[in-house]
C-alpha positions in Angstrom: 31.4 -17.8 -10.3 28.2 -18.5 -8.6 25.0 -17.9 -10.6 22.7 -14.9 -9.4 19.6 -15.9 -7.5 17.6 -13.6 -9.6 18.2 -11.3 -12.5 16.3 -8.1 -13.0 16.4 -5.9 -16.1 15.9 -2.8 -13.9 15.5 -2.1 -10.3 11.9 -1.0 -11.1 11.1 -4.6 -11.6 12.1 -5.4 -8.1 10.1 -2.5 -6.6 7.1 -3.6 -8.6 7.5 -7.3 -7.6 6.8 -6.1 -4.0 4.3 -3.3 -4.4 2.9 -3.6 -7.8 -0.7 -4.3 -8.7 -3.8 -2.3 -8.3 -4.3 -2.4 -4.5 -0.9 -2.8 -2.7 0.0 0.9 -3.2 -3.4 1.8 -2.0 -3.2 -0.3 1.1 0.3 1.1 1.8 -1.0 4.6 1.4 -3.6 4.1 4.0 -1.2 2.4 6.4 0.9 5.7 6.4 -2.1 7.1 8.5 -1.6 4.4 11.1 -2.7 1.0 12.0 -5.8 -0.5 10.1 -8.0 -3.3 10.8 -9.7 -5.5 8.1 -13.0 -3.7 8.3 -11.4 -0.3 8.0 -9.6 -1.3 4.7 -12.9 -2.7 3.3 -14.6 0.8 4.1 -11.6 2.7 2.6 -11.3 0.5 -0.4 -14.9 -0.5 -1.2 -14.0 -2.1 -4.5 -11.5 -4.5 -3.2 -12.8 -8.0 -2.4 -12.1 -9.8 0.9 -10.1 -12.5 -0.8 -7.8 -10.0 -2.8 -7.3 -7.9 0.3 -6.4 -11.0 2.3 -3.8 -12.0 -0.3 -2.4 -8.6 -0.8 -1.8 -8.1 3.0 -0.4 -11.6 3.2 2.0 -10.9 0.3 3.0 -7.5 1.9 3.6 -9.2 5.2 5.8 -12.0 3.7 8.0 -9.2 2.2 8.5 -7.7 5.6 6.6 -4.5 4.6 3.4 -4.9 6.8 3.3 -6.3 10.3 0.1 -8.3 11.4 -0.8 -8.4 15.0 -3.4 -10.7 16.3 -4.9 -10.0 19.7 -6.2 -12.9 21.8 -9.7 -11.6 22.2 -13.1 -12.8 21.5 -13.9 -12.0 18.7 -10.2 -12.0 17.4 -8.9 -8.6 16.6 -6.1 -8.1 14.0 -4.3 -5.0 13.1 -1.9 -4.2 10.3 0.9 -1.6 10.3 4.0 -0.6 8.4 7.1 -2.1 9.5 10.3 0.2 9.5 11.2 -1.4 6.1 7.6 -0.6 5.0 8.1 3.1 6.2 10.9 3.3 3.8 8.4 3.4 0.9 6.6 6.6 2.2 8.5 9.1 -0.1 7.8 6.7 -3.1 3.9 6.8 -2.1 4.1 10.6 -1.7 5.5 11.0 -5.2 3.0 8.5 -6.7 0.1 10.7 -5.0 1.8 13.9 -6.5 2.0 12.3 -9.8 -1.5 11.1 -9.7 -2.9 14.5 -8.9 -1.0 15.9 -11.8 -2.4 13.2 -14.1 -6.0 13.7 -13.0 -5.8 17.4 -13.5 -4.2 17.0 -16.9 -6.7 14.3 -18.1 -10.0 15.5 -16.4 -9.4 19.0 -15.3 -12.0 19.8 -12.7 -14.2 16.9 -13.7 -12.7 14.4 -11.5 -12.5 14.1 -7.6 -9.9 12.5 -5.3 -11.8 11.7 -2.1 -8.9 11.0 0.1 -6.0 13.0 1.2 -3.3 14.6 -1.1 0.4 13.7 -0.7 1.0 16.8 1.5 -1.4 15.1 4.0 0.8 12.0 4.4 2.3 11.8 7.9 5.9 13.4 8.1 
């Protein structure tokens, strides 16, 4: 019998291998609202460094979650969008938002603010 290419203890590991980390789910969340350019990400996620943003987008692209389109213009224009495979994460992102809203309410009550849309604002 052939050895498996990879062994996971749980499928959650496989999910986190692709979208785990501090910024990937946030990047994916914003992409559910449509194509984004680098500068838009930097405005939406001010705490992310350019280096980390580039790395995270590249990794998501390698996994087939994000599509990068470069336009032959001066200056060059690059847009990122979810692939069909990336869109398959939409419900997971919606659930993460809902859980996060509940957690914020439980932990902070009315002493915390979520600046960006709630899960119900995610595109259908």
